[in-house]
C-alpha positions as CSV (number, residue, x, y, z in Angstrom):
1,M,0.0,0.0,0.0
2,N,1.2,3.5,-0.7
3,R,1.7,5.5,2.5
4,Y,0.0,8.7,1.4
5,G,-0.8,8.6,5.0
6,T,-1.7,11.1,7.7
7,H,0.8,11.7,10.5
8,G,0.5,12.7,14.1
9,K,2.0,16.2,14.9
10,R,5.3,14.6,15.9
11,G,5.3,12.5,12.7
12,R,4.5,15.5,10.6
13,R,7.4,17.5,12.0
14,G,9.8,14.6,11.4
15,A,8.5,14.0,7.9
16,T,8.8,17.8,7.1
17,A,12.4,17.8,8.4
18,L,13.3,14.8,6.4
19,L,11.7,16.3,3.3
20,A,13.8,19.5,3.8
21,L,16.9,17.4,4.0
22,T,15.9,15.6,0.8
23,L,15.4,18.9,-1.0
24,A,18.8,20.2,0.2
25,G,20.8,17.1,-0.7
26,G,21.3,15.4,-4.0
27,L,21.0,11.7,-4.7
28,L,23.4,9.8,-6.8
29,L,21.4,7.7,-9.3
30,T,22.7,4.7,-11.3
31,G,20.9,3.7,-14.4
32,C,21.6,2.8,-17.4
33,G,11.6,3.7,-31.3
34,G,9.1,1.1,-31.5
35,T,6.7,0.7,-34.4
36,D,3.6,0.1,-32.2
37,D,3.1,3.7,-31.1
38,A,-0.6,4.7,-31.2
39,S,0.2,8.4,-30.7
40,D,3.0,10.9,-30.7
41,G,3.8,14.5,-30.2
42,A,4.7,14.8,-26.5
43,K,5.0,18.4,-25.6
44,D,8.3,20.3,-26.1
45,T,8.1,21.4,-22.5
46,A,8.6,17.9,-21.3
47,A,11.6,17.4,-19.1
48,D,13.3,14.0,-19.6
49,S,15.9,11.8,-18.1
50,R,18.8,13.9,-19.5
51,G,18.8,16.6,-16.8
52,G,17.2,18.4,-13.9
53,S,18.3,18.9,-10.4
54,G,14.9,18.9,-8.7
55,M,13.7,16.8,-5.8
56,P,14.7,13.1,-6.2
57,A,13.3,10.2,-4.3
58,P,14.7,10.2,-0.7
59,D,17.4,7.7,0.1
60,R,15.9,6.6,3.4
61,P,12.5,5.9,5.0
62,R,10.3,8.9,5.6
63,G,9.9,8.4,9.4
64,E,7.8,6.5,11.8
65,G,4.1,6.5,12.5
66,E,2.8,6.7,8.9
67,Q,-0.6,5.3,8.2
68,R,-2.6,5.1,5.0
69,Y,-4.9,8.1,4.2
70,D,-8.2,6.7,3.0
71,G,-10.2,9.9,2.8
72,G,-11.2,11.8,-0.3
73,T,-10.5,15.2,1.2
74,S,-7.8,17.6,0.3
75,A,-5.0,18.7,2.6
76,S,-7.1,21.7,3.6
77,G,-9.9,19.4,4.6
78,S,-12.3,21.0,2.2
79,G,-13.7,17.6,1.0
80,E,-13.5,18.6,-2.7
81,G,-12.1,15.1,-3.5
82,E,-15.5,13.5,-2.8
83,K,-17.1,14.8,-6.0
84,N,-19.8,12.4,-7.3
85,G,-19.5,10.4,-4.1
86,D,-15.9,9.3,-5.0
87,S,-13.4,8.9,-2.3
88,R,-10.1,8.7,-4.2
89,E,-6.9,9.3,-2.3
90,I,-5.4,12.7,-2.0
91,A,-2.1,13.2,-0.2
92,P,-2.4,15.4,2.8
93,D,0.3,17.8,3.8
94,P,3.2,17.2,4.3
95,D,3.5,13.9,2.4
96,Y,4.6,14.7,-1.1
97,L,5.7,11.2,-2.2
98,S,3.7,8.8,-4.4
99,T,5.1,5.3,-5.0
100,F,3.7,2.5,-7.1
101,A,4.7,-0.7,-9.0
102,L,4.8,-0.3,-12.7
103,D,1.9,-1.9,-14.7
104,V,1.6,-2.6,-18.4
105,D,-1.7,-4.4,-18.2
106,T,-4.3,-3.3,-20.8
107,A,-7.1,-5.9,-20.1
108,S,-9.5,-3.4,-18.5
109,Y,-9.7,-1.2,-21.5
110,G,-10.1,-4.2,-23.9
111,Y,-12.9,-5.7,-21.8
112,A,-14.7,-2.3,-21.5
113,R,-14.7,-2.0,-25.3
114,R,-16.1,-5.5,-25.6
115,T,-18.8,-4.8,-23.1
116,L,-19.8,-1.5,-24.8
117,S,-19.9,-3.2,-28.2
118,E,-22.5,-5.5,-26.7
119,G,-24.6,-2.5,-25.6
120,R,-23.7,-2.6,-21.9
121,L,-21.8,-0.2,-19.7
122,P,-18.9,-2.0,-17.9
123,D,-19.1,-2.7,-14.2
124,P,-17.2,0.2,-12.6
125,A,-15.2,-2.3,-10.6
126,T,-13.6,-3.6,-13.7
127,V,-12.5,-0.1,-14.9
128,R,-8.8,0.6,-14.1
129,P,-7.8,4.0,-15.5
130,E,-4.1,3.1,-15.8
131,E,-5.0,0.3,-18.1
132,F,-7.0,2.6,-20.3
133,V,-4.1,5.1,-20.4
134,N,-1.5,2.4,-21.1
135,S,-3.4,0.9,-24.0
136,F,-2.0,3.8,-26.1
137,R,1.7,3.7,-26.8
138,Q,3.5,7.1,-26.6
139,D,6.4,8.6,-28.4
140,Y,8.6,9.0,-25.3
141,E,12.3,9.0,-25.9
142,R,13.6,5.4,-25.8
143,P,16.7,4.3,-23.9
144,D,19.6,2.6,-25.8
145,G,19.7,-0.4,-23.6
146,D,17.6,-2.2,-21.0
147,G,15.9,0.0,-18.5
148,F,13.8,3.1,-18.9
149,S,13.8,6.7,-20.1
150,V,11.8,9.1,-18.0
151,T,9.7,12.0,-19.4
152,V,7.5,14.3,-17.3
153,D,5.1,16.9,-18.7
154,G,1.7,18.3,-18.0
155,A,-1.0,20.9,-18.8
156,R,-3.7,22.8,-16.9
157,T,-7.3,21.7,-16.8
158,D,-10.4,23.8,-16.9
159,D,-10.6,23.8,-13.0
160,E,-8.7,26.7,-11.5
161,D,-5.2,25.7,-10.1
162,W,-5.7,22.1,-11.1
163,S,-3.5,20.4,-13.8
164,L,-2.7,17.0,-15.1
165,V,0.9,15.9,-14.7
166,R,2.1,12.9,-16.8
167,V,5.0,10.7,-15.9
168,G,6.1,8.7,-19.0
169,L,8.4,5.7,-18.9
170,A,9.7,3.9,-21.9
171,T,11.8,0.8,-22.6
172,R,13.9,0.2,-25.7
173,P,12.1,-0.8,-28.9
174,A,11.2,-4.4,-29.3
175,E,13.4,-6.5,-31.5
176,R,12.0,-8.1,-34.6
177,Q,10.9,-11.7,-34.3
178,S,14.1,-12.8,-36.0
179,E,16.3,-10.8,-33.6
180,R,14.6,-11.3,-30.2
181,P,16.0,-13.9,-27.7
182,L,14.8,-17.4,-28.1
183,A,11.7,-18.4,-26.1
184,A,10.3,-21.4,-24.3
185,L,6.6,-20.8,-24.0
186,T,4.1,-22.9,-22.0
187,F,0.6,-22.2,-23.1
188,V,-2.0,-23.0,-20.4
189,I,-5.4,-23.1,-22.2
190,D,-8.8,-23.1,-20.6
191,I,-11.0,-25.7,-22.2
192,S,-13.9,-25.5,-19.7
193,G,-17.5,-25.5,-21.0
194,S,-17.7,-21.7,-20.9
195,M,-14.9,-21.5,-23.4
196,G,-17.2,-23.0,-26.1
197,E,-18.8,-19.6,-26.6
198,P,-17.7,-18.0,-29.9
199,G,-14.8,-15.7,-29.4
200,R,-13.1,-17.8,-26.7
201,L,-11.4,-21.1,-27.4
202,D,-11.9,-20.8,-31.2
203,L,-10.2,-17.4,-31.0
204,A,-7.3,-18.8,-29.0
205,Q,-6.9,-21.7,-31.5
206,E,-6.8,-19.4,-34.5
207,A,-4.2,-17.1,-32.9
208,L,-2.0,-19.9,-31.6
209,G,-2.0,-21.6,-35.0
210,T,-0.9,-18.4,-36.6
211,M,1.8,-17.8,-33.9
212,T,3.1,-21.3,-34.4
213,D,3.9,-20.6,-38.0
214,R,5.7,-17.4,-37.1
215,L,7.8,-18.6,-34.2
216,R,11.4,-19.5,-35.0
217,D,12.7,-23.0,-35.4
218,D,14.7,-22.9,-32.2
219,D,11.8,-21.6,-30.1
220,S,10.0,-24.2,-27.9
221,V,6.3,-24.6,-27.1
222,A,4.4,-26.7,-24.5
223,L,0.7,-27.0,-24.3
224,V,-1.3,-27.6,-21.0
225,T,-5.1,-27.7,-20.9
226,F,-7.5,-27.6,-18.0
227,S,-11.2,-28.0,-17.3
228,D,-12.0,-29.9,-14.1
229,E,-8.5,-31.4,-14.3
230,A,-5.3,-30.3,-16.0
231,E,-3.3,-32.2,-18.6
232,T,0.0,-31.7,-20.4
233,V,-1.1,-32.2,-24.0
234,L,2.3,-31.3,-25.5
235,P,5.6,-31.3,-23.5
236,M,8.2,-28.6,-24.3
237,T,8.9,-29.1,-28.0
238,R,11.4,-27.3,-30.2
239,L,9.5,-26.2,-33.3
240,G,12.0,-27.0,-36.0
241,D,10.3,-29.9,-38.0
242,H,7.6,-30.3,-35.3
243,R,5.2,-27.6,-36.3
244,D,2.6,-30.1,-37.5
245,R,2.7,-31.7,-34.1
246,V,2.0,-28.4,-32.4
247,H,-0.8,-27.6,-34.9
248,D,-2.4,-31.0,-34.2
249,A,-2.4,-30.4,-30.5
250,I,-4.0,-26.9,-30.9
251,D,-6.6,-28.1,-33.4
252,G,-7.6,-31.0,-31.1
253,L,-8.7,-28.7,-28.2
254,E,-12.4,-29.0,-27.4
255,P,-14.4,-27.4,-24.5
256,T,-15.6,-29.6,-21.7
257,D,-16.6,-29.6,-18.0
258,S,-15.8,-27.0,-15.3
259,T,-12.9,-24.5,-14.7
260,N,-10.1,-25.7,-12.4
261,L,-7.8,-22.8,-13.1
262,G,-5.6,-23.6,-10.1
263,A,-4.9,-27.0,-11.4
264,G,-4.1,-25.5,-14.8
265,M,-1.6,-23.0,-13.3
266,E,0.1,-25.7,-11.2
267,T,0.5,-28.2,-14.1
268,G,1.5,-25.3,-16.4
269,Y,4.3,-24.2,-14.2
270,E,5.5,-27.8,-13.6
271,T,5.6,-28.3,-17.3
272,A,7.5,-25.1,-17.8
273,V,10.1,-26.2,-15.2
274,E,10.5,-29.6,-16.8
275,G,11.1,-27.9,-20.2
276,H,13.1,-25.0,-18.8
277,R,15.8,-23.8,-21.1
278,E,18.8,-21.8,-19.9
279,G,19.6,-18.6,-21.7
280,V,16.1,-18.2,-23.3
281,T,12.9,-16.5,-22.2
282,N,10.8,-18.9,-20.2
283,R,7.2,-17.8,-19.8
284,V,3.8,-19.2,-19.0
285,V,1.0,-17.9,-21.1
286,L,-2.5,-18.3,-19.6
287,V,-5.5,-18.1,-22.0
288,S,-8.8,-18.1,-20.1
289,D,-12.0,-16.4,-19.3
290,A,-10.9,-16.8,-15.7
291,L,-14.3,-18.0,-14.5
292,A,-12.8,-20.4,-12.0
293,N,-15.5,-22.6,-10.3
294,T,-13.6,-25.8,-9.2
295,G,-10.6,-26.4,-7.0
296,D,-8.6,-23.3,-5.9
297,T,-10.4,-20.2,-7.0
298,D,-8.4,-17.7,-4.9
299,A,-5.5,-16.0,-6.6
300,D,-3.3,-16.0,-3.5
301,T,-3.7,-19.7,-2.9
302,I,-3.0,-20.5,-6.6
303,L,0.1,-18.3,-6.5
304,E,1.4,-19.9,-3.3
305,R,1.2,-23.3,-5.0
306,I,3.5,-22.2,-7.8
307,A,5.7,-19.9,-5.7
308,T,8.8,-22.1,-5.9
309,E,8.7,-22.4,-9.6
310,R,8.3,-18.6,-10.0
311,R,11.1,-17.7,-7.6
312,E,13.7,-20.3,-8.3
313,H,13.3,-20.4,-12.0
314,G,12.2,-16.8,-12.8
315,I,9.3,-18.0,-14.9
316,T,6.9,-15.1,-15.5
317,L,3.2,-15.0,-16.4
318,F,1.4,-13.5,-19.3
319,G,-2.4,-13.6,-19.0
320,V,-4.7,-13.3,-22.0
321,G,-8.4,-12.8,-21.2
322,V,-11.2,-13.8,-23.4
323,G,-15.0,-13.9,-23.3
324,S,-18.0,-11.6,-22.7
325,D,-18.2,-12.9,-19.2
326,Y,-14.7,-12.6,-17.8
327,G,-13.1,-13.1,-14.4
328,D,-11.3,-9.8,-14.5
329,A,-10.4,-9.6,-10.8
330,L,-8.9,-13.1,-10.7
331,M,-6.8,-12.6,-13.8
332,E,-5.6,-9.2,-12.7
333,R,-4.4,-10.5,-9.3
334,L,-2.7,-13.5,-10.8
335,A,-0.7,-11.2,-13.1
336,D,0.0,-8.5,-10.6
337,K,1.2,-10.9,-7.9
338,G,2.6,-13.5,-10.3
339,D,5.3,-11.4,-11.9
340,G,3.5,-10.7,-15.1
341,H,0.8,-8.7,-17.0
342,T,-2.5,-9.2,-18.7
343,T,-4.2,-8.2,-21.9
344,Y,-7.7,-8.9,-23.3
345,V,-8.7,-10.0,-26.8
346,S,-12.1,-10.1,-28.3
347,T,-11.5,-10.4,-32.1
348,G,-9.3,-12.3,-34.4
349,E,-7.4,-9.1,-35.2
350,D,-6.8,-8.5,-31.5
351,A,-5.5,-12.0,-31.0
352,R,-3.2,-12.0,-34.0
353,E,-1.7,-8.7,-32.8
354,V,-1.0,-10.0,-29.3
355,F,0.3,-13.5,-30.3
356,C,2.2,-12.4,-33.5
357,E,3.0,-8.7,-33.9
358,Q,3.4,-7.9,-30.2
359,L,4.8,-11.2,-29.0
360,P,8.4,-10.0,-28.4
361,S,7.0,-7.3,-26.1
362,H,4.9,-9.7,-24.2
363,I,7.4,-12.5,-23.6
364,E,10.8,-10.8,-23.3
365,L,11.8,-8.9,-20.1
366,T,14.0,-5.7,-19.9
367,A,13.2,-4.9,-16.2
368,R,12.1,-6.8,-13.2
369,D,10.4,-5.5,-10.0
370,A,10.2,-2.0,-11.5
371,K,8.8,0.7,-9.2
372,A,8.3,4.5,-9.7
373,Q,8.3,7.2,-7.0
374,V,7.2,10.8,-7.7
375,A,8.3,13.5,-5.3
376,F,6.2,16.7,-5.5
377,D,7.7,20.0,-4.5
378,P,5.8,21.4,-1.5
379,E,6.7,25.0,-2.6
380,T,4.7,24.7,-5.7
381,V,2.2,21.8,-5.1
382,A,-0.7,22.0,-2.7
383,E,-2.1,18.5,-3.3
384,F,-2.1,15.7,-5.8
385,R,-3.8,12.4,-6.7
386,L,-2.5,9.5,-8.7
387,V,-5.1,8.4,-11.3
388,G,-5.6,4.6,-11.0
389,Y,-2.9,2.1,-9.9
390,D,-5.1,1.3,-6.9
391,N,-3.8,-2.2,-6.7
392,R,-0.2,-1.3,-7.4
393,Q,0.6,1.1,-4.6
394,V,3.8,0.6,-2.6
395,A,4.9,2.0,0.7
396,D,7.1,5.0,0.1
397,E,9.9,3.5,2.3
398,D,9.8,0.3,0.2
399,F,10.8,2.1,-3.0
400,R,14.5,0.8,-2.7
401,D,13.6,-2.4,-0.9
402,D,14.2,-4.8,-3.8
403,R,12.5,-7.6,-1.9
404,V,9.2,-5.8,-2.4
405,D,7.4,-6.8,-5.5
406,G,7.3,-4.4,-8.5
407,G,6.3,-4.8,-12.1
408,E,7.8,-6.7,-14.9
409,V,8.2,-4.8,-18.2
410,G,9.3,-5.9,-21.7
411,P,10.8,-4.1,-24.7
412,G,8.6,-1.7,-26.7
413,H,6.4,-0.8,-23.8
414,T,5.5,2.6,-22.5
415,V,4.1,3.1,-19.0
416,T,2.2,6.3,-18.2
417,A,1.1,7.5,-14.8
418,L,-1.2,10.5,-14.6
419,Y,-1.6,12.8,-11.6
420,A,-4.2,15.4,-10.8
421,V,-2.2,18.3,-9.2
422,R,-3.4,21.4,-7.5
423,T,-0.6,24.0,-7.6
424,R,-0.2,26.8,-5.1
425,P,-1.2,30.3,-6.3
426,G,1.6,31.9,-8.2
427,A,3.6,28.6,-8.3
428,D,6.9,29.1,-10.1
429,G,9.8,26.8,-10.4
430,H,10.4,23.1,-9.7
431,L,7.2,21.0,-9.6
432,A,8.2,17.3,-9.3
433,T,10.8,14.7,-9.8
434,A,10.0,11.2,-11.0
435,T,12.4,8.3,-10.3
436,V,12.1,4.7,-11.6
437,R,14.0,1.8,-10.1
438,W,14.3,-1.6,-11.6
439,L,16.4,-4.8,-11.5
440,D,18.3,-6.1,-14.4
441,P,16.3,-9.2,-15.6
442,D,19.4,-11.4,-15.6
443,S,21.8,-10.2,-12.9
444,R,19.2,-8.6,-10.6
445,T,21.4,-5.5,-10.3
446,P,19.4,-2.4,-9.4
447,H,19.3,0.7,-11.6
448,E,17.6,4.0,-11.4
449,E,16.7,6.9,-13.7
450,S,14.9,10.1,-13.1
451,G,13.4,13.2,-14.7
452,D,12.0,16.6,-13.6
453,V,9.3,19.0,-14.6
454,E,8.9,22.7,-13.9
455,S,5.8,24.6,-13.3
456,D,6.0,26.4,-16.6
457,A,5.2,23.0,-18.3
458,L,1.6,23.6,-17.2
459,D,1.1,26.8,-19.1
460,D,-1.0,25.3,-21.9
461,S,-4.5,23.8,-21.7
462,V,-4.8,20.0,-21.7
463,W,-6.8,20.3,-25.0
464,E,-4.1,22.5,-26.6
465,S,-1.2,20.3,-25.5
466,G,0.8,17.8,-27.6
467,R,-1.1,14.9,-29.1
468,G,0.4,12.3,-26.7
469,L,-0.9,14.2,-23.6
470,R,-4.3,14.7,-25.2
471,V,-4.6,11.0,-25.8
472,T,-3.6,10.3,-22.2
473,A,-6.1,12.8,-20.9
474,T,-8.9,11.5,-23.1
475,A,-8.4,7.9,-22.0
476,A,-8.2,8.9,-18.3
477,Y,-11.3,11.0,-18.4
478,F,-13.1,8.2,-20.2
479,A,-12.2,5.7,-17.5
480,D,-13.0,8.2,-14.8
481,A,-16.5,8.7,-16.3
482,L,-17.1,5.0,-16.5
483,R,-16.2,4.6,-12.8
484,S,-18.5,7.5,-11.7
485,P,-22.2,7.2,-10.9
486,G,-24.3,7.6,-14.0
487,G,-21.2,7.2,-16.3
488,D,-20.8,10.9,-16.8
489,G,-18.8,13.7,-15.3
490,G,-16.2,12.2,-13.1
491,S,-14.0,13.0,-10.2
492,L,-10.9,14.3,-12.1
493,P,-10.5,18.1,-12.3
494,G,-11.8,19.6,-15.5
495,A,-13.7,16.4,-16.3
496,P,-15.9,16.9,-19.4
497,G,-19.2,15.1,-19.8
498,L,-19.2,12.1,-22.0
499,S,-20.8,14.1,-24.8
500,E,-18.0,16.7,-24.9
501,L,-15.4,14.0,-24.5
502,S,-16.9,12.1,-27.4
503,E,-16.6,15.2,-29.6
504,R,-12.9,15.7,-28.6
505,A,-12.0,12.1,-29.1
506,D,-13.7,12.1,-32.5
507,G,-11.8,15.2,-33.6
508,L,-8.5,13.7,-32.4
509,A,-9.2,10.5,-34.3
510,D,-10.0,12.4,-37.5
511,R,-6.8,14.5,-37.3
512,T,-4.5,11.6,-36.6
513,E,-6.2,9.0,-38.8
514,N,-5.1,6.5,-36.2
515,A,-7.1,3.2,-35.9
516,D,-6.6,2.9,-32.2
517,L,-7.9,6.4,-31.5
518,R,-10.9,5.8,-33.8
519,E,-11.8,2.7,-31.6
520,L,-11.4,4.9,-28.5
521,A,-13.7,7.6,-30.0
522,E,-16.3,4.9,-30.9
523,A,-16.2,3.4,-27.4
524,I,-16.8,6.9,-25.9
525,E,-19.6,7.6,-28.3
526,E,-21.3,4.3,-27.3
527,A,-20.8,4.9,-23.6
528,N,-22.4,8.4,-24.1
529,R,-25.4,6.8,-25.8
530,L,-25.9,4.2,-23.1
531,A,-25.4,6.7,-20.3
């Protein structure tokens, strides 16, 4: 949990003193263009990892007595954060740190689009703003090697003194299929009765068949199925001259019985360990509607059963969700706590993109246990709120504790965190410093990189800013509206109604002629109609 938390008077004085020391001292940091970008044009005012001497993440814990702040009120106690009955977290004075594990999941946005296309508003509990935002790749500067670049920018909203501040992290571009590291992939396929619905097992079979033809001869594939029990249909097999064998195993899958996802995960990881290959990417790929109803149905219990395989062999999880009824919460927790990430597919085009075009990004790792910490300057910032990442918060003092779980990130990814920030009247100067920390995927050596932003980066309106920031704001406002009562308005500052947001998204899609942004505009239009 992130310790946005309130302090007693003694704790407040201690934290303030520590923050002053942090501001006065420097921190020595060690640290080190993809083709899938959906948007570009980050603002020229963005400050990136090349410079800045602002306020870095502190190099020691912030003091004793911290506790989590669960209210929706501002530091002044005005209660403005409870608009529309929402009680999102706002950091009270004097805590100006925000710490979270990185997340490249996009399943929430994909599932929301599927739900809207069927004429239904998504359950607000399944709407995670960070996954909406991260569904759109940005044009942040890319690092040369493994690790991250850091870009920080922002713009003002229509609410007085409130702005949106964007923290953008990017990994190096993904290699082409022919250049990426070899892979040993264990596919764990749900063949329960619910997978018989069109757009579930048939979709997975089509995509896996196409992927099998595109993988390299020296790649390896294993296939595990589960319904009420789990079975290894195909042990780890190097493709080479065995593609027909893999195709036969995929084509022979048929839905039956109930969903023992726990058994599938356990057998899948056992199969992955048995077929483990040194020096290649070893990954378990779970394809399921995650509607577990037999055996272990609790994510923590399932993860405990495979803990040894994950820790000793470093095998990570990639979850692919399918189906109009989808166990979103279970799949998300498995990925978040299982060293992995999730996506959601609803069409053949989605599936081919995930299993073919984007496969290197989804199976290779450039960073393990990655966390970000943003330090806001109390001289210019009155209060702030992180948009989303509700399940990815980390205690501020655990930022440099590498035993604490972070996020796993691959090449070609961009990670965006958006903050609602209320600046102090007449704010001028340093606004915030963002620092990302990660472990090398092989050596587990820690690295850091940071970037700063000044208050003058907020001079322009959100709707007049660079295209990348406008896309981020549009996706975040859309998620915020879907989470709010009635599906309109929202708790973010300057939140437009769905009708206005639909018009802005439509104009953005027209100007960019970008297919992903056109899909976003259509989803907002449908949500507006339903709301």
